[in-house]
VOTORBA-472522 format. One record per residue (C-alpha): residue in three letters; x, y, z. Coordinates in steps of 0.2 Angstrom, whole numbers, plus 5000, padded with zeros to 4 digits. Each point is the difference from the previous one (the first is absolute). Example, Ala and Ser with C-alpha at 12.3 -4.5 7.8 and 13.67 -1.06 7.14 Angstrom:
2
  code     X     Y     Z
   ALA  5062  4978  5039
   SER  5006  5017  4997
***
This chain:
787
  code     X     Y     Z
   ARG  5120  4937  5361
   ASP  5003  5002  5018
   ASN  4984  4992  5005
   GLU  5002  4985  4989
   VAL  5016  4993  5007
   GLN  5004  4994  5017
   VAL  5016  5001  5010
   GLY  5011  4985  4994
   ASP  4995  5002  4982
   ALA  5014  4996  4987
   ILE  4999  5018  4994
   PHE  5008  5006  5016
   ASP  5015  4988  4998
   LEU  5002  5007  4982
   ILE  5000  5018  5005
   GLU  5012  4996  5014
   ASN  5012  4991  4988
   LEU  4999  5014  4987
   ASP  5004  5013  5014
   ILE  5015  4989  5005
   SER  5006  4999  4982
   ASN  4999  5019  4998
   VAL  4987  4998  4986
   PRO  4991  5017  4998
   THR  4982  4997  5003
   ASN  4985  5012  5002
   LYS  4987  4994  5013
   VAL  4983  5006  4996
   SER  4987  4996  5014
   LEU  4984  4996  4992
   ALA  4988  5001  5014
   GLY  4981  4999  4997
   LEU  4990  5014  4995
   ASP  4995  5012  5015
   GLN  4982  5003  5004
   LYS  5000  5017  4991
   ASP  5008  4993  4984
   LEU  4989  4984  5000
   ASN  4984  5011  5002
   GLU  5005  5010  4985
   MET  5003  4985  4990
   ILE  4983  4992  5004
   SER  4992  5018  4998
   ASP  5007  5000  4982
   ALA  4995  4982  4996
   LEU  4982  5003  5006
   CYS  4999  5018  4993
   LEU  4995  5006  5018
   TYR  5005  5014  5010
   PRO  5013  4995  5013
   ARG  4989  5005  5015
   ILE  4987  4988  4993
   SER  5012  4985  4997
   LYS  5009  5002  5016
   SER  4989  4989  5010
   LEU  5003  4986  4987
   SER  5019  5003  4999
   ASP  5002  4999  5019
   ILE  4993  4983  5000
   VAL  5011  4995  4985
   PHE  5015  5007  5009
   GLN  4996  4990  5015
   LYS  4999  4984  4990
   THR  5015  5002  4988
   LYS  5012  5011  5009
   GLY  5001  5010  4984
   ASN  5008  4987  4990
   PRO  4995  5005  4982
   PHE  4998  4982  4994
   PHE  4990  4995  5015
   VAL  4989  5015  4998
   LEU  4996  4996  4982
   GLU  4996  4982  5005
   PHE  4989  5005  5014
   MET  4991  5013  4990
   LYS  4996  4987  4987
   SER  4994  4988  5013
   LEU  4988  5013  5007
   GLN  4993  5003  4983
   SER  4999  4982  4995
   ARG  4990  4996  5016
   GLY  4988  5016  4998
   LEU  5007  5009  5015
   LEU  5006  5014  4988
   GLN  4989  5003  4986
   TYR  4994  5014  4988
   ASP  4983  5007  5004
   SER  4992  5006  4984
   SER  4987  5011  5008
   GLN  5013  5009  5010
   LYS  5013  4999  4985
   ARG  5014  4996  5012
   TRP  5009  4986  5009
   VAL  4992  4995  5017
   TRP  5005  4988  5013
   ASN  4994  4993  5017
   GLU  5013  5004  5013
   ASP  4992  4989  5014
   ALA  5000  4985  4988
   ILE  5018  5003  4995
   ARG  5006  5002  5018
   ALA  4991  4984  5005
   GLU  5009  4990  4986
   GLU  5012  4988  5008
   ILE  5014  5004  4989
   THR  5018  4998  5007
   ASP  5013  5014  4998
   ASN  5008  4988  4987
   VAL  4994  5000  4982
   LEU  5002  4981  4999
   TYR  4982  4997  5005
   LEU  4994  5011  4986
   LEU  5011  4992  4987
   SER  4996  4982  5006
   LYS  4981  5003  5000
   LYS  5001  5007  4982
   MET  5011  4986  4994
   ASN  4988  4987  5007
   GLN  4986  5007  4989
   LEU  5011  4997  4984
   SER  4998  4985  4988
   ASP  5009  4984  5004
   GLU  5011  5003  4985
   MET  5005  5017  5005
   GLN  5004  4994  5018
   ILE  5011  4986  4993
   LEU  5010  5014  4990
   LEU  5002  5010  5016
   LYS  5005  4985  5010
   VAL  5013  4995  4987
   MET  5007  5017  4999
   ALA  5001  5001  5019
   CYS  5011  4984  5000
   PHE  5012  5008  4987
   GLY  5002  5016  5011
   THR  4997  5018  4996
   SER  5002  4998  4981
   THR  4999  4987  4986
   ASN  5006  4999  4982
   GLU  4987  4997  4987
   SER  5010  4985  4994
   VAL  4996  4990  5016
   PHE  4981  5003  4997
   GLU  5003  4994  4982
   TYR  5008  4984  5006
   LEU  4986  4997  5013
   SER  4987  5003  4987
   LYS  5006  4984  4991
   SER  4993  4990  5014
   PRO  4982  4995  5002
   GLN  5000  5006  5018
   TYR  5005  5018  4996
   SER  4994  5001  4981
   GLY  4991  5016  5003
   ILE  5012  5009  5011
   LEU  5006  5013  4986
   ASP  4982  5005  4997
   GLU  4998  5005  5018
   LEU  5014  5013  5000
   GLU  4990  5014  4992
   GLY  4986  4998  5013
   ALA  5013  5000  5014
   ILE  5007  5017  4993
   SER  4982  5007  4998
   VAL  4996  4997  5018
   GLY  5016  5008  5005
   PHE  5009  4985  5008
   VAL  5013  4998  4987
   VAL  5010  5013  4989
   GLU  5012  4998  4986
   ASP  5018  5003  5005
   GLY  5010  5003  4984
   VAL  4999  4988  4985
   HIS  4992  4983  5003
   VAL  5001  5001  5019
   TYR  4985  5001  5012
   LYS  5001  5005  5018
   PHE  4987  5003  5015
   ALA  4995  5018  5002
   HIS  5006  4999  5018
   ASP  5008  4989  5012
   LYS  4984  4999  5010
   VAL  4991  4993  4984
   ARG  5013  4986  4999
   GLU  4998  4996  5018
   ALA  4981  5000  4998
   ALA  5002  4989  4985
   TYR  5011  4988  5009
   ASP  4988  4999  5014
   LEU  4987  4992  4988
   ILE  5010  4984  5002
   PRO  4998  4992  5017
   ASP  5015  4998  5010
   SER  4999  4981  5001
   GLU  4999  4999  4981
   ARG  5014  5012  4995
   LYS  5014  4988  4998
   GLN  4990  4989  4990
   PHE  4994  5014  4989
   HIS  5018  5006  4997
   TYR  5005  4982  4996
   ASN  4986  4996  4988
   LEU  5003  5017  4991
   GLY  5019  4995  4998
   LYS  4996  4983  4994
   VAL  4989  5007  4987
   LEU  5013  5012  4994
   HIS  5013  4986  5001
   SER  4990  4988  4989
   ILE  4998  5014  4987
   CYS  5018  5007  5000
   ASP  5010  4985  5003
   GLY  5013  4998  4986
   ASN  4997  5017  4993
   ASP  5011  5016  5002
   VAL  4989  5010  5011
   GLY  5013  5013  5007
   ASP  4998  5005  5017
   THR  4982  4993  5001
   ILE  5010  4985  5007
   LEU  5002  5009  5016
   VAL  4982  5003  5001
   ILE  4996  4981  4998
   ALA  5013  4995  5012
   THR  4994  5012  5013
   GLN  4982  4994  4999
   ILE  5005  4982  5001
   ASN  5012  5003  5014
   HIS  4986  5007  5011
   GLY  4993  4983  5000
   ARG  5015  4989  5001
   ASP  4991  4989  5013
   PHE  4989  4994  4986
   ILE  5015  4997  4989
   LEU  5007  4986  5012
   LYS  4983  4991  4998
   ASP  5003  4999  4981
   ASP  5016  4991  4997
   GLU  4999  5001  4981
   LEU  5000  5019  5001
   CYS  5015  5002  5011
   LEU  5014  4999  4987
   PRO  4992  5012  4988
   ILE  4998  5012  5014
   VAL  5018  4998  5006
   LYS  5005  5005  4982
   LEU  4988  5014  5000
   ASN  5007  5007  5016
   MET  5018  4998  4993
   SER  4995  5010  4985
   ALA  4992  5013  5011
   GLY  5016  5000  5011
   LYS  5011  5002  4985
   MET  4990  5014  4993
   SER  5000  5009  5016
   ILE  5019  4998  5002
   ASP  5002  5007  4982
   SER  4990  5015  5006
   CYS  5011  5002  5016
   ARG  4985  4995  5011
   HIS  5010  4988  5010
   LYS  4989  4999  5016
   THR  4985  4996  4989
   ALA  5010  4987  4990
   TYR  5005  4992  5016
   ALA  4982  4998  5005
   TYR  4995  4992  4984
   LEU  5015  4988  5001
   GLU  4996  4996  5018
   VAL  4983  4994  4994
   ALA  5008  4990  4986
   SER  5012  4991  5013
   SER  4986  4996  5012
   LEU  4991  4991  4986
   LEU  5014  4988  4995
   PRO  4999  4982  5007
   ASN  5012  4995  5014
   ASP  5011  4990  4988
   HIS  5001  5014  4987
   TRP  5019  5000  4999
   GLU  4998  4982  4993
   SER  4984  5002  4991
   HIS  5002  5017  4993
   TYR  5018  5004  5000
   ASP  5001  5013  4987
   ILE  4986  5010  5007
   SER  5007  4999  5017
   LEU  5017  5006  4995
   ARG  4993  5015  4990
   LEU  4987  5004  5013
   GLY  5012  4999  5014
   PHE  5013  5012  4992
   MET  4986  5012  4996
   MET  4994  5000  5018
   ALA  5017  5003  5006
   SER  5003  5014  4988
   ALA  4983  5008  5005
   ALA  5004  4998  5019
   ASN  5017  5008  4998
   SER  4993  5015  4991
   SER  4986  5001  5013
   CYS  5014  5001  5014
   LYS  4995  4982  5006
   TYR  5018  4995  5001
   ASN  4998  4986  5012
   ASP  4986  4992  4989
   ALA  5010  5002  4985
   GLU  5015  4992  5007
   MET  4989  4986  5007
   ILE  4993  4997  4983
   LEU  5016  5000  4991
   ARG  5008  4988  5012
   ARG  4986  4988  4997
   ILE  5003  5002  4981
   LEU  5018  4996  5002
   LYS  4995  4985  5010
   GLU  4988  4993  4988
   ALA  5007  5005  4983
   ARG  5007  4985  4990
   CYS  5015  5008  4992
   THR  5013  5014  5002
   LYS  4993  5009  4985
   ASP  4983  5001  5008
   LYS  5007  5007  5016
   LEU  5010  5015  4992
   PRO  4987  5013  5000
   SER  4995  4996  5018
   TYR  5019  5001  5005
   PHE  5002  5016  4992
   LEU  4984  5008  5008
   LEU  5005  4993  5017
   SER  5017  5009  4999
   GLN  4991  5016  4996
   ILE  4989  4998  5015
   LEU  5014  4996  5011
   GLN  5009  5015  4993
   ALA  4985  5012  5003
   GLN  4999  4994  5019
   GLY  5019  5004  5003
   LYS  5005  4982  5000
   VAL  5014  5004  4987
   VAL  5011  4985  5005
   ASP  4986  4988  4998
   ALA  4995  5008  4984
   TYR  5019  4998  4994
   SER  5000  4982  5006
   THR  4984  4996  4991
   CYS  5008  5006  4983
   SER  5017  4992  5004
   SER  4991  4983  5003
   ILE  4990  5000  4985
   LEU  5015  5006  4989
   THR  5010  4986  5007
   GLN  4986  4987  4996
   LEU  5000  5007  4982
   GLY  5019  4997  4998
   GLU  5008  5016  5005
   THR  5015  5002  5011
   ILE  4997  5012  5014
   PRO  5016  5004  5009
   GLU  5000  5006  5018
   THR  5014  5012  4997
   VAL  5008  5009  4985
   GLU  5017  5008  5000
   PRO  5000  5018  4995
   VAL  5013  4996  4987
   GLU  4989  4987  4992
   ALA  4985  5012  5000
   VAL  5009  5013  4991
   ALA  5006  4988  4987
   THR  4983  4994  4998
   ILE  4993  5018  4997
   ARG  5014  5003  4988
   GLU  4996  4985  4990
   THR  4981  5003  5000
   LEU  5002  5017  4994
   ARG  5012  4995  4986
   LYS  4987  4986  4994
   TYR  4986  5013  5002
   ASP  5009  5012  4988
   GLU  5004  4986  4988
   VAL  4982  4992  4998
   TYR  4989  5015  5003
   GLY  4991  5003  4984
   ASP  4985  4995  4989
   ASP  5005  4982  4999
   TRP  5001  4997  5018
   LEU  4984  5011  5004
   GLY  4991  4989  4987
   LYS  5005  4984  5009
   LYS  4987  4994  5012
   MET  5004  4989  5015
   GLU  4988  4986  4997
   ASP  5004  4989  5015
   TYR  4986  5003  5014
   THR  5011  4994  5014
   LEU  5015  5011  4994
   ARG  4989  5015  5000
   TYR  4996  4996  5018
   VAL  5018  4998  5004
   VAL  5003  5018  4994
   ARG  4985  5006  5010
   PHE  5006  4992  5016
   TYR  5017  5007  4999
   ALA  4992  5018  4998
   GLN  4989  4997  5015
   MET  5015  4992  5010
   ASN  5010  5016  4996
   THR  4987  5011  5007
   SER  4999  4990  5016
   ALA  5019  4999  5002
   PHE  5001  5019  4998
   PHE  4994  5001  5018
   PHE  5013  4989  5008
   LYS  5014  4994  4988
   VAL  5016  5010  4996
   PRO  4999  5008  4983
   HIS  5013  4989  4990
   ILE  4990  4984  5003
   ILE  4984  5009  4993
   SER  5011  5006  4985
   TYR  5005  4982  4997
   PHE  4982  4994  5000
   VAL  4994  5014  4989
   CYS  5013  4996  4987
   LYS  4995  4981  5000
   ALA  4982  5005  4996
   VAL  5005  5012  4986
   GLU  5011  4987  4993
   LEU  4986  4987  4999
   SER  4991  5013  4989
   LEU  5015  5004  4990
   ASN  5003  4982  4996
   ASN  4982  4994  4998
   GLY  4990  5015  4994
   VAL  4989  5013  5007
   CYS  4984  4997  5011
   GLN  4988  5012  5010
   HIS  5012  4998  5015
   THR  5016  5006  4990
   PRO  4996  5019  5002
   LEU  5000  4999  5019
   SER  5017  4990  5000
   LEU  5008  5013  4988
   LEU  4994  5014  5012
   GLN  5008  4991  5014
   LEU  5016  4999  4990
   ALA  4999  5019  4997
   ASN  4998  5002  5019
   VAL  5016  4989  5002
   VAL  5010  5011  4987
   ILE  4994  5016  5008
   ARG  5005  4994  5018
   SER  5017  4995  4994
   GLY  5002  5018  4993
   SER  5009  4993  4984
   ASN  4989  5007  4986
   ALA  4985  5010  5004
   SER  4996  5003  4981
   PHE  5001  4981  4996
   ALA  4988  4996  5015
   HIS  4988  5014  4994
   ARG  5000  4992  4983
   ILE  4997  4982  5007
   ALA  4985  5007  5010
   LYS  4992  5009  4986
   ASN  5002  4985  4989
   ALA  4992  4989  5013
   MET  4985  5012  5001
   THR  4998  5000  4981
   LEU  5001  4981  5000
   SER  4986  4999  5014
   GLU  4988  5008  4987
   ARG  5002  4984  4990
   PHE  4991  4990  5013
   ASP  4984  5002  5009
   SER  5009  5006  5016
   THR  4985  5010  5008
   ASP  5002  4990  5016
   GLN  5019  5003  5000
   MET  4999  5019  4996
   ALA  5002  5006  5018
   GLU  5015  4988  5003
   LEU  5008  5005  4984
   ASN  4998  5019  5003
   LEU  5006  4998  5018
   THR  5016  4991  4995
   PHE  5003  5012  4986
   TYR  4999  5015  5011
   ASN  5010  4991  5014
   ALA  5014  4997  4987
   VAL  5000  5016  4990
   GLY  4988  5012  5008
   HIS  5014  5013  5003
   LEU  5002  5001  4981
   GLU  4981  5003  4998
   CYS  4989  5015  5004
   PHE  4996  4998  5019
   GLN  4983  5008  4998
   LEU  4994  4988  4986
   GLY  5007  4986  5010
   ALA  4990  5004  5015
   GLN  4984  5002  4990
   ARG  5003  4984  4990
   LEU  5003  4990  5016
   ARG  4984  5006  5008
   VAL  4991  4993  4985
   CYS  5010  4984  5002
   PHE  4994  4999  5018
   GLU  4982  4999  4994
   SER  5004  4988  4987
   ALA  5009  4988  5012
   LEU  4986  5000  5012
   SER  4988  4997  4986
   SER  5010  4985  4994
   GLY  5001  4993  5018
   ASN  5019  5004  5004
   ALA  4998  5012  5014
   ASN  5018  4998  5006
   ILE  5007  5006  4983
   GLY  4987  5014  5000
   PHE  5006  5007  5017
   PHE  5018  5000  4995
   CYS  4994  5010  4985
   ALA  4993  5012  5013
   VAL  5016  5000  5009
   GLN  5010  5005  4985
   SER  4987  5013  4995
   PHE  5002  5008  5017
   ASN  5019  5000  4998
   PHE  4999  5009  4983
   SER  4987  5012  5007
   ILE  5012  5005  5015
   PHE  5015  5001  4989
   SER  4992  5011  4986
   GLY  4988  5010  5011
   GLU  4987  4993  4988
   LYS  4986  5002  5013
   GLU  4996  5013  5013
   LEU  5006  4992  5017
   GLY  4983  5001  5009
   SER  4991  4991  4985
   LEU  5014  4987  4999
   LEU  4999  4997  5019
   LYS  4981  4997  4998
   GLU  5003  4988  4985
   ILE  5013  4990  5011
   ASP  4988  4999  5014
   TYR  4987  4993  4988
   TYR  5012  4986  4994
   LEU  5004  4996  5018
   HIS  4981  4999  5003
   LEU  4999  4988  4986
   LEU  5014  4989  5007
   GLU  4988  4996  5015
   THR  4991  4990  4987
   TYR  5013  4994  4988
   LYS  5013  4995  5013
   SER  5015  5003  4989
   GLU  5012  5000  5015
   VAL  5016  5002  4989
   SER  4995  5016  4992
   LYS  4993  5008  5016
   LYS  5017  5004  5007
   TYR  5005  5010  4984
   ILE  4983  5009  5000
   LEU  5003  5005  5018
   CYS  5017  5006  4996
   SER  4993  5012  4987
   ARG  4987  5006  5012
   VAL  5012  5004  5013
   THR  5011  5010  4987
   VAL  4984  5010  4994
   SER  4995  5003  5018
   LEU  5017  5007  5005
   LEU  5001  5011  4984
   ILE  4983  5008  5003
   ASP  5002  5004  5019
   LYS  5013  4989  5008
   GLY  4986  4988  5004
   GLU  4993  5012  5013
   GLU  4982  4999  4994
   THR  5001  4987  4986
   SER  5009  4985  5009
   THR  4992  4984  5003
   GLU  5001  4987  5014
   ALA  5007  4987  4988
   LYS  5018  4997  5002
   GLU  5013  5000  4986
   TYR  5008  4984  4996
   GLN  5019  4998  4999
   GLY  5003  4981  5002
   ASP  5017  4993  5004
   LEU  5012  5014  4996
   SER  5015  4988  5000
   ASP  4992  4988  4988
   PRO  5007  5002  4982
   GLY  4985  4992  4993
   ASN  4988  5014  5007
   THR  4996  5008  4984
   PHE  4989  5012  5009
   LEU  5015  5009  5006
   ASP  5003  5007  4982
   THR  4983  5009  5001
   TYR  5002  5005  5018
   TYR  5017  5008  4998
   CYS  4994  5010  4985
   HIS  4985  5007  5009
   GLN  5011  5004  5015
   VAL  5012  5010  4989
   LEU  4985  5009  4992
   ARG  4992  5004  5016
   ASN  5015  5006  5009
   PHE  5005  5011  4986
   TRP  4984  5009  4999
   LEU  4999  5002  5018
   GLY  5017  5007  5001
   TYR  5008  4986  5010
   GLY  5017  4999  4991
   GLU  5009  4988  5010
   ARG  4986  4987  5000
   CYS  4998  5003  4981
   ARG  5019  4996  4998
   HIS  4999  4985  5012
   PHE  4986  4991  4990
   ALA  5007  5005  4983
   GLN  5016  4991  5005
   LYS  4991  4985  5006
   ALA  4991  4999  4983
   PHE  5016  5002  4990
   ASP  5008  4986  5011
   ARG  4986  4988  4995
   ILE  5002  5004  4982
   GLN  5019  4998  5000
   GLN  4999  4984  5009
   GLY  4988  4993  4987
   MET  4986  4998  5013
   SER  4988  5013  4992
   PHE  4988  4993  4986
   HIS  4994  5018  4997
   GLY  5017  5006  4995
   THR  5001  5014  4988
   PHE  4981  5005  5002
   LEU  5001  5006  5018
   LEU  5019  5005  4998
   HIS  4995  5015  4989
   ILE  4986  5005  5013
   ILE  5013  5000  5014
   LYS  5014  5008  4991
   ILE  4992  5017  4997
   PHE  4996  5002  5019
   TYR  5016  4993  5006
   ALA  5010  5012  4988
   LEU  4990  5015  5005
   ASN  5003  4995  5018
   LEU  5019  5000  4997
   ILE  4999  5017  4991
   ASP  4992  5007  5016
   MET  5015  4994  5010
   LEU  5012  5007  4987
   LYS  4991  5017  5002
   LYS  5005  5000  5018
   LYS  5018  4993  4997
   LEU  5008  4994  4984
   ASN  5006  4982  5000
   PRO  5009  4993  4984
   THR  4993  4983  5003
   ARG  4982  5005  5002
   GLN  5002  5011  4985
   LYS  5007  4986  4990
   GLU  4985  4989  5005
   VAL  4988  5013  4993
   GLU  5010  5002  4984
   GLU  4999  4981  4997
   ILE  4981  5000  5003
   ILE  4999  5014  4988
   GLU  5010  4991  4987
   SER  4989  4984  5002
   MET  4984  5010  4998
   LYS  5007  5007  4984
   VAL  5000  4983  4993
   THR  4982  4996  5007
   VAL  4993  5016  4994
   THR  5002  4993  4982
   LEU  4989  4986  5004
   ALA  4987  5009  5011
   ASP  5000  5018  4997
   SER  4983  5004  5007
   ASN  5005  4992  5017
   ILE  5018  5005  5002
   ARG  5003  5017  4991
   ASN  4993  5011  5013
   LYS  5010  4991  5014
   LEU  5016  5001  4990
   GLU  4998  5019  4997
   LEU  4996  5003  5018
   LEU  5016  4991  5006
   GLN  5010  5009  4987
   ALA  4992  5017  5005
   GLU  5005  4997  5018
   MET  5018  4995  4996
   HIS  5002  5016  4989
   GLY  4993  5010  5014
   LEU  5013  4992  5011
   GLY  5014  5005  4987
   ALA  4993  5018  5000
   ARG  4996  4998  4981
   HIS  4984  5011  5003
   GLN  4993  5002  4982
   ARG  5002  4981  4997
   ALA  4992  4996  5016
   VAL  4985  5011  4997
   ALA  4998  4993  4983
   LEU  5000  4982  5006
   TYR  4988  5004  5015
   ASN  4988  5007  4987
   ALA  5003  4985  4989
   SER  4996  4988  5014
   ILE  4984  5010  5004
   ALA  4994  4999  4982
   SER  5005  4982  4998
   ALA  4991  4995  5016
   LYS  4984  5010  4994
   LYS  5001  4991  4983
   SER  5001  4983  5008
   LYS  4986  5005  5013
   PHE  5011  4997  5015
   ILE  4992  5013  5010
   HIS  5009  4996  5016
   GLU  5017  5001  4991
   GLN  4995  5016  4992
   GLY  4997  5007  5017
   LEU  5017  4992  5006
   ALA  5009  5009  4985
   CYS  4992  5016  5005
   GLU  5004  4998  5018
   ARG  5018  4997  4996
   ALA  5001  5014  4988
   GLY  4992  5011  5014
   PHE  5014  4995  5013
   TYR  5013  5003  4987
   HIS  4995  5017  4996
   LYS  4997  5005  5018
   ARG  5018  4994  5004
   MET  5006  5010  4985
   GLY  4991  5016  5007
   TYR  4987  5000  4986
   SER  4985  5002  5012
   ARG  4987  5005  4987
   ASP  5004  4986  4989
   ALA  5000  4988  5015
   LEU  4983  5006  5005
   VAL  4993  4996  4983
   TYR  5007  4982  5000
   PHE  4994  4997  5018
   GLN  4982  5006  4994
   GLN  5001  4987  4986
   ALA  5006  4987  5011
   HIS  4986  5003  5012
   ALA  4987  4999  4986
   CYS  5007  4983  4994
   TYR  5000  4993  5018
   LYS  4983  5005  5002
   GLU  4994  4991  4984
   TRP  5010  4985  5006
   GLY  4991  5001  5017
   SER  5015  4999  5011
   ILE  4996  5010  5016
   VAL  5018  4997  5006
   LYS  5008  5009  4985
   ILE  4987  5013  4999
   ASP  5004  5005  5018
   ALA  5018  5000  4997
   ILE  4999  5011  4985
   GLN  4988  5012  5009
   ARG  5013  5002  5014
   GLU  5012  5007  4987
   LEU  4986  5011  4992
   ASP  4997  5007  5018
   VAL  5018  5005  5002
   PHE  4998  5010  4984
   VAL  4985  5009  5007
   SER  5008  5003  5016
   ASN  5015  5008  4991
   GLY  4989  5011  4990
   ASN  5000  4991  4983
   ASP  4983  4997  4992
***
């Protein structure tokens, strides 16, 4: 209610975040009852005419501001103190206005509640104090545990009494809560400020003594929270320190498992503060486990500096390399997330060297190609039930596979592709030779990406990727789900349904954040934006809001590497909507060093430039960036390879056709024909993504060759295929192109129909730029007398 929360309350932050996230919400303002409605309520309750009850209701309104709960408590208070009573002689309720007005009752109902609570039995007050310490609601099981102690033996018996007086209500099955936040506040005030920490601490100690050693579920969080309120008392009781350390570690693990990372960090921080100064010597195993849990929770809570500091302490104190492996891996992930990809790569390279692996500084392209060929041969030879049933038992070797995969991810951003290909093959060969582990699927997906990039055998790569995802189901790979899907769609996304890919990657974003890997999560978002843009899966205005929401989240998560990719998508969407006239942002688009062959962002940047300039009608710029993208692919500098190539090809070919319409050129015509032939092969692997584009190119070429019937059939086929694939923007493009063809051929009425269809498609897509362009064509028809 408006009159129950103040400015700065958490509810306002929640509402703001929901708005930013484009979550539909209905805001219902629950103001207090106005004076007329309050008088009607009191009139009904006392069975009096409104004109008679008005004098009382005016006083009640003054004291309660119309809050229904406050009204009820105030009326009960008046009745209990004799200021409102039933007069048998008059057969009606009566009250003393002067006495009620003279009552020194604050506008706040706390006074009334506290006064009423102080009149309760000591046992009932203990129940209310205990419930207030636990929060707004308490599970019945907690009362059952407490009832086993002499101090709280009768606490269960008091529940019915608390319900009968209206302070407590049942909230579902075996859960009790205060009837109102103010009741909880008044109950908590029963404990003097100076005694609260001690009360919490004693309550926690009682529960701990009863529950220690038993599986009590999330009650362990309740126990730890109560004891932690009085951590000052723990330090005075040395014997209790170690059990409370273990208690908080259990609470921290439970919180991590529930994706409550900030809560987990708070529990673990308490545990760490209770360890002795020489804990690495006296309690090595606990120190190792606690340190790593704290670093994980800190990382997931965006406390990157704290996480890195804790990990470096572990690496300093750990007694052997085996104990350091998890910390080295998490450190490399943190460095990666902060954009320190070279440091992340060096960390992986260093530990792999310590584990006996040879990490060359450079690899010749010929050697990389030979390694890929041999790895694929061996994969084809060993893949089967026998190999899948062979488990990699060596703990250290499993980490070698894991570090290779992580190193490849880091190398992606600054190493030339053939070096990465070499390392990918090394990781896969370890699994082929020694059996599978939970990190094998990621290595296989990276191999599929290598094969796709080389352009050698897309169907084989698709099979490897599919097999890898199937293999991942054999392991508990929940924490890897996002990275596996991201790598899968990076590798063979152009062979899968774009819309499903976009939706799946959005789910993976949430999964990655829950598991504490924000960096992977935001790259899932990057790829989902690409798929949405390429497929027209989302209305552009909605997509822009979604992108802005992720940019807002980045202010917290600080995933610097992914930010430049997300900004690139934002610029593209903004330009497609209105050329950025009303939708642009002050944030500048990143390009990096255009001359650096290791600048993998250029692949994405060039692709988006091709797409933007095509839709905006800037043909020369479209060709310029398409050629730059082709050059990177041909030089082996692009690690996206075939994936972005198919996106670029369609726009480049349509641009060449526009030039051929002005002036025939055999060289350009041959280029288009070669693109069509390559797309005929790809359509057999990715019909839903490619068919409408292939048919549109064929329609345009038949139109150039004056093969009218065939051109019209293919235009209509392209429109139908785009509609079937739900590519609303490309459906509009096919209609637009068909409209211009019919206009050029003199079929004005048919052209008008196609332009009208294009206008409807672009409107659904949300591109003001394209809507305006088609509207200008429609206006010409109107001015020429066509309707």
